[in-house]
C-alpha positions as CSV (number, residue, x, y, z in Angstrom):
1,M,-21.7,118.8,116.7
2,K,-24.7,119.3,118.9
3,R,-26.7,120.5,115.8
4,A,-25.6,117.4,113.9
5,K,-26.7,115.1,116.7
6,I,-30.1,116.8,116.9
7,L,-30.6,116.5,113.2
8,V,-29.7,112.8,113.2
9,L,-32.2,112.3,116.1
10,L,-35.0,114.1,114.3
11,L,-34.4,112.1,111.2
12,S,-34.7,108.8,113.1
13,F,-38.2,109.8,114.3
14,G,-41.4,110.5,112.5
15,F,-44.8,111.9,113.2
16,I,-47.6,109.7,114.3
17,S,-51.2,110.6,113.3
18,Y,-54.0,110.4,115.8
19,S,-57.5,111.5,114.9
20,Q,-61.0,111.2,116.2
21,N,-64.0,110.1,114.1
22,L,-66.4,113.1,114.2
23,V,-69.4,111.1,113.0
24,I,-71.9,110.3,115.7
25,N,-73.0,106.7,115.6
26,P,-71.0,106.0,112.5
27,G,-71.8,102.3,112.3
28,F,-75.5,102.6,113.2
29,E,-75.2,100.5,116.4
30,S,-77.5,102.8,118.4
31,W,-81.1,103.5,117.5
32,S,-83.7,105.7,119.3
33,K,-86.4,104.1,117.1
34,L,-86.4,101.4,114.4
35,N,-86.4,104.2,111.8
36,K,-84.2,106.7,113.7
37,P,-80.5,106.0,114.1
38,S,-79.1,108.0,117.1
39,G,-77.1,111.1,116.1
40,W,-78.4,111.3,112.6
41,T,-80.4,114.5,112.7
42,H,-81.9,114.0,109.2
43,S,-83.3,110.5,108.6
44,E,-85.7,109.6,105.9
45,N,-86.8,106.0,105.2
46,C,-83.8,104.6,107.2
47,L,-84.5,101.3,108.9
48,K,-82.5,99.3,111.5
49,D,-81.1,96.3,109.6
50,S,-79.4,93.3,111.2
51,A,-79.3,91.1,108.1
52,T,-77.3,93.1,105.6
53,I,-74.3,94.5,107.6
54,L,-70.6,95.1,107.0
55,S,-69.5,95.2,110.7
56,G,-71.1,95.4,114.1
57,Q,-74.7,94.3,114.6
58,Y,-76.6,96.8,112.5
59,A,-76.6,98.9,109.3
60,C,-79.0,101.4,107.8
61,Q,-81.4,100.1,105.2
62,H,-82.2,103.2,103.1
63,T,-85.1,103.2,100.7
64,G,-85.7,105.9,98.1
65,G,-89.0,107.7,98.0
66,T,-91.6,107.0,95.4
67,S,-90.6,110.1,93.3
68,T,-87.9,111.8,95.3
69,S,-84.7,110.8,97.1
70,S,-84.5,109.8,100.8
71,D,-81.8,111.7,102.7
72,L,-79.7,110.7,105.7
73,G,-77.4,113.3,107.3
74,Q,-75.8,115.0,110.2
75,T,-73.7,118.2,110.8
76,L,-70.1,118.1,111.9
77,A,-67.9,120.9,113.3
78,V,-64.8,121.7,111.2
79,I,-61.9,124.1,111.2
80,P,-61.1,126.1,108.1
81,G,-57.9,125.1,106.3
82,R,-57.8,121.6,108.0
83,E,-57.7,118.5,105.9
84,Y,-60.2,115.7,106.6
85,N,-60.5,112.0,105.7
86,F,-64.0,111.1,104.7
87,S,-65.0,107.4,104.0
88,F,-68.1,105.2,104.1
89,S,-69.2,101.8,103.1
90,Y,-72.3,101.1,100.9
91,K,-74.2,98.4,99.2
92,T,-77.3,98.5,96.9
93,S,-80.0,95.9,96.7
94,S,-80.1,93.5,93.7
95,T,-83.7,94.7,93.2
96,T,-82.7,98.3,92.7
97,T,-84.0,99.5,89.4
98,G,-83.5,103.2,89.9
99,N,-80.4,105.4,89.9
100,G,-79.0,104.0,93.2
101,A,-77.3,106.4,95.7
102,R,-74.7,109.1,96.1
103,I,-73.3,111.5,98.6
104,W,-74.6,115.1,98.7
105,C,-72.5,117.1,101.1
106,Y,-71.9,120.8,101.8
107,W,-69.5,123.0,103.7
108,K,-71.4,125.6,105.8
109,D,-70.5,128.9,107.5
110,G,-71.4,130.0,111.0
111,S,-74.9,131.0,109.9
112,G,-75.6,127.6,108.3
113,T,-75.3,129.0,104.8
114,S,-73.7,126.7,102.2
115,I,-70.3,127.7,100.9
116,T,-69.2,127.3,97.3
117,D,-65.8,125.6,97.1
118,P,-64.5,124.9,93.6
119,L,-61.9,122.5,94.9
120,S,-64.4,120.0,96.5
121,D,-67.9,120.7,95.1
122,D,-67.6,118.2,92.3
123,I,-66.4,115.6,94.8
124,L,-69.0,116.2,97.5
125,R,-71.9,116.4,95.1
126,P,-70.9,114.1,92.2
127,S,-72.9,113.7,89.0
128,K,-72.4,110.0,89.0
129,Y,-74.5,107.5,91.1
130,I,-73.1,104.6,93.0
131,K,-74.4,101.0,92.8
132,S,-72.9,97.8,94.0
133,E,-74.5,94.5,95.0
134,T,-71.5,93.8,97.2
135,W,-70.1,96.0,100.0
136,K,-67.8,98.7,98.7
137,N,-65.9,101.4,100.5
138,A,-65.4,104.9,99.2
139,S,-62.6,107.2,100.6
140,L,-61.6,110.7,99.9
141,S,-59.5,113.6,101.4
142,I,-60.9,117.1,101.5
143,T,-59.9,120.4,103.0
144,A,-62.3,122.8,104.7
145,P,-62.4,126.1,102.8
146,Q,-62.0,129.5,104.4
147,G,-65.2,130.5,106.3
148,A,-66.3,126.9,106.9
149,S,-67.5,126.1,110.4
150,S,-69.3,122.9,109.7
151,F,-69.6,120.0,107.2
152,Y,-73.1,118.7,106.4
153,L,-72.6,115.0,105.7
154,E,-75.5,113.6,103.7
155,V,-76.1,110.5,101.6
156,R,-79.1,110.0,99.3
157,T,-80.9,107.0,98.0
158,Y,-83.0,107.6,94.9
159,P,-86.5,106.4,93.7
160,N,-86.8,102.6,93.0
161,S,-83.5,102.0,94.9
162,V,-82.5,100.5,98.2
163,S,-79.1,101.2,99.8
164,Y,-77.3,100.0,102.8
165,W,-74.9,102.3,104.7
166,D,-72.3,101.4,107.3
167,D,-69.0,102.5,108.9
168,F,-68.9,106.3,108.2
169,V,-65.6,108.1,109.1
170,F,-65.0,111.8,109.0
171,E,-61.7,112.7,110.8
172,E,-59.2,115.4,110.8
173,K,-55.6,114.7,109.7
174,T,-53.5,115.7,112.6
175,L,-49.9,115.3,113.7
176,T,-49.6,115.2,117.4
177,G,-46.2,113.7,118.3
178,F,-43.2,111.7,117.5
179,Y,-42.8,108.0,117.2
180,E,-39.8,105.8,116.4
181,D,-40.1,105.0,112.7
182,S,-39.9,101.3,112.9
183,N,-42.2,101.0,109.9
184,S,-39.7,102.6,107.5
185,I,-38.4,99.1,106.7
186,I,-41.7,98.1,105.1
187,S,-41.2,97.9,101.4
188,I,-43.2,96.9,98.3
189,Y,-42.0,95.3,95.1
190,P,-41.9,95.1,92.1
191,N,-43.0,98.6,91.2
192,P,-44.4,98.8,88.5
193,A,-46.1,95.4,89.0
194,T,-48.2,93.3,86.7
195,D,-49.8,90.4,88.6
196,F,-48.6,90.3,92.2
197,L,-47.4,93.1,94.6
198,F,-45.2,91.9,97.5
199,I,-45.0,93.6,100.9
200,K,-41.9,92.9,102.9
201,N,-41.2,93.3,106.6
202,C,-44.9,93.8,107.3
203,E,-45.2,92.2,110.8
204,S,-46.8,95.4,112.2
205,V,-49.3,95.6,109.4
206,R,-52.8,94.5,110.4
207,Q,-54.7,95.5,107.2
208,Y,-54.1,96.8,103.7
209,D,-56.3,98.7,101.3
210,I,-55.7,99.4,97.6
211,I,-57.2,102.8,96.6
212,N,-57.6,104.3,93.1
213,V,-57.0,107.9,92.2
214,S,-60.7,108.7,92.8
215,G,-60.3,107.6,96.4
216,V,-62.3,104.4,96.1
217,I,-61.1,101.3,98.0
218,L,-60.9,98.5,95.4
219,L,-59.2,95.7,97.5
220,S,-58.9,95.2,101.2
221,S,-57.7,92.4,103.4
222,K,-56.2,91.7,106.9
223,F,-52.8,90.4,107.9
224,N,-51.8,88.4,110.9
225,N,-48.2,88.9,111.9
226,V,-46.5,87.8,108.7
227,N,-43.1,89.0,107.5
228,Q,-44.0,89.0,103.8
229,A,-47.3,89.0,102.0
230,S,-48.5,89.0,98.4
231,V,-51.4,90.9,96.9
232,N,-53.0,89.7,93.7
233,I,-53.5,92.8,91.4
234,E,-54.2,91.0,88.2
235,E,-57.8,92.3,88.0
236,L,-56.8,95.9,88.4
237,E,-56.7,98.1,85.3
238,A,-53.3,99.6,84.4
239,G,-52.7,102.9,86.3
240,I,-51.5,104.5,89.5
241,Y,-52.8,103.2,92.9
242,I,-52.2,103.8,96.6
243,L,-51.4,100.9,98.9
244,R,-52.6,102.0,102.4
245,L,-51.1,100.0,105.2
246,H,-52.8,100.0,108.6
247,T,-50.2,99.4,111.4
248,N,-50.5,99.5,115.2
249,G,-51.1,103.2,115.6
250,S,-50.4,104.7,112.2
251,I,-51.3,104.6,108.5
252,L,-48.7,104.3,105.8
253,N,-49.3,105.0,102.1
254,R,-47.2,103.6,99.3
255,R,-47.8,104.5,95.7
256,F,-47.4,101.8,93.0
257,I,-48.1,101.4,89.3
258,K,-50.0,98.6,87.8
259,R,-49.2,97.8,84.2
260,D,-50.4,95.3,81.7
261,D,-48.1,92.5,80.4
């Protein structure tokens, strides 16, 4: 009987995730010089910008070199085998005529030597460039390989290109305690959906993101204490997506399918 009661108690609770953003000065709010954001140990052609921002007061305006890329980076301590969330926001200038920008990151061992990791190398150093004249957010989940003691976070802007960077996040996925799972009543319907996706019992949700299978945030909006909300997904291509719900103290993920009529 005691075992049954304990099991019921455990099933009525869930884990809550707390994590710390390991990036120093992730939103470029602190600058030691007009061309040197605090905490970013490697900074080439990065200027303090207050006109083109996503949040806060400043962003980094990043200009590519005349014939080479301009780099912006810092080193973060990691633990082998731990899973990390990595996200950032970017925008490229309408005058950009070059390749644009991309991330170019490495896992490193205790001596600072780069580690080959087949599971994440193609993600951390992609062949495709990114370009967008409006602010976009990219998000991915990666696991530190064996032998890794640090993560070198670097973004690059290429010749004839101007990029803007803001709101970097690199945080460990951790489970640190229990909470009463009051968010289990949140539901989405219909699934599959064609034009609108409805979220029910979402009073605790303060923001949602829709993320594709590549980890890119395609849609995002805030809520304000509503019981039910609708999300227009007509412009999404048919496929599988994640609806990420930001509540007070936790993040919930719901998978849904978008199909054509």
